[in-house]
C-alpha positions in Angstrom: 172.1 64.5 109.8 173.7 66.9 107.1 172.0 66.3 103.7 173.8 66.6 100.3 171.6 67.4 97.5 174.5 68.0 94.8 174.0 64.7 93.3 170.9 63.4 91.4 168.3 65.2 89.6 168.1 68.3 91.6 172.1 69.1 90.5 170.9 69.1 86.7 168.3 71.6 87.2 170.3 74.4 86.6 168.4 77.6 87.1 170.0 80.7 85.3 167.6 83.0 87.0 170.1 82.2 90.0 173.0 83.4 88.4 175.4 85.8 90.4 176.5 88.5 88.3 179.1 91.3 89.0 179.3 93.4 91.0 178.9 90.9 94.0 178.6 92.1 97.5 180.1 89.7 100.1 179.0 89.2 103.8 180.4 87.0 106.2 178.6 85.1 109.2 179.3 82.6 111.6 176.5 79.8 112.2 175.4 80.2 115.8 173.9 77.5 117.9 170.5 79.1 117.7 170.4 78.6 113.9 170.7 74.9 113.9 168.5 72.0 114.8 169.1 69.2 117.3 171.4 67.8 114.9 173.7 70.9 114.8 172.6 71.4 111.3 171.2 74.9 109.9 167.3 75.1 110.3 166.2 75.8 106.5 164.3 79.0 107.1 167.6 80.6 108.6 169.1 81.0 105.4 166.3 83.4 104.5 167.9 85.5 107.8 171.3 85.1 105.9 169.9 86.8 102.9 168.4 89.4 104.8 171.4 90.4 106.8 173.6 90.0 103.6 171.0 92.2 101.6 170.9 94.8 104.3 174.5 95.2 104.2 174.5 95.5 100.6 171.9 98.2 100.8 173.8 100.2 103.5 177.3 100.1 101.6 176.2 100.5 97.9 173.0 102.5 98.2 171.2 103.3 101.5 170.5 102.0 104.7 167.0 100.8 105.1 166.4 103.3 108.1 167.0 106.1 105.4 164.7 104.3 103.1 162.0 104.2 105.8 162.7 107.8 106.6 162.1 108.7 102.9 158.6 107.3 103.2 158.6 103.8 101.7 159.9 100.3 102.5 160.6 97.3 100.4 158.9 94.2 101.7 159.9 90.8 100.6 156.8 89.7 98.2 158.4 86.3 96.7 161.6 84.4 97.4 163.1 80.9 96.3 165.7 79.1 98.1 167.6 76.1 96.5 169.5 73.8 98.9 172.6 72.0 97.8 174.3 71.0 101.2 173.9 71.7 104.7 175.6 74.4 107.3 176.5 73.1 110.4 177.0 74.8 113.7 180.2 77.0 113.9 180.8 77.1 110.2 182.1 80.4 108.5 179.6 81.4 105.9 180.2 83.8 102.8 176.9 85.3 101.7 177.3 86.8 98.2 174.8 89.1 96.8 174.0 90.5 93.3 171.1 93.2 92.7 170.1 91.5 89.5 166.7 93.5 88.7 165.5 97.0 89.2 162.3 98.1 87.8 159.9 100.9 88.8 158.2 99.3 91.4 160.1 96.0 92.1 163.9 95.0 92.7 165.3 91.6 92.7 168.6 90.3 94.7 170.3 86.8 94.0 172.3 85.1 96.9 174.9 82.4 97.3 175.9 80.8 100.5 179.2 79.4 100.5 181.1 77.5 103.4 184.3 79.4 103.6 186.6 76.6 104.8 185.7 74.6 101.3 184.3 77.0 99.2 181.4 74.6 98.8 178.1 76.4 97.6 175.4 75.4 100.4 172.4 77.4 99.0 171.4 79.7 96.3 168.1 81.9 96.0 166.5 85.1 95.3 164.0 87.8 97.1 161.9 90.0 94.9 160.9 93.3 96.8 158.2 95.7 96.0 158.1 99.3 96.9 155.4 100.3 99.3 154.4 103.7 100.9 154.2 103.8 104.6 150.6 103.1 104.4 151.0 99.8 102.7 150.1 100.9 99.2 152.4 100.0 96.0 154.2 102.8 94.7 157.2 103.4 92.8 161.0 104.3 93.9 161.5 107.8 94.3 163.4 108.9 90.8 166.9 109.5 92.9 166.7 106.2 94.5 166.1 104.3 91.4 169.1 105.7 89.8 171.3 104.9 92.8 169.9 101.1 92.6 170.2 101.0 88.8 173.9 101.9 89.1 174.6 98.9 91.5 172.4 96.5 89.2 174.4 93.9 87.8 175.9 94.8 84.3 174.6 91.9 82.5 170.9 92.7 83.4 170.8 96.5 83.5 
């Protein structure tokens, strides 16, 4: 059964921290059967996988790939996330995942996401992930200066 959370008190809980600011990256994907529950609705945790796929393409196209990041001796694990569900995606829906880099600090960065059903432009999910910069031994570190500058150049204009 598809659930619609667009009415009631949840719709009144506007979270300005989830605003999408330019420049936006757009990633398209289609819901496969393996992403759904027995009712054909996307399993809630799979939205985090959609966030990851969109963020990976954002980084590859606008900064550097995660493979290149690892080659430079650091990684960016998720240390915090939030997902706000507004409506359900279903098997075979074409989704548009918008990604915005809204914060870049010396040791962390934050991406915001919006998942939209392509055929009716309905916002299904909004959320964010916060990432720490960690060396390959698992110790918190800083972004190397040249990568910090690249990421700050991709940061949303209103938050830079």
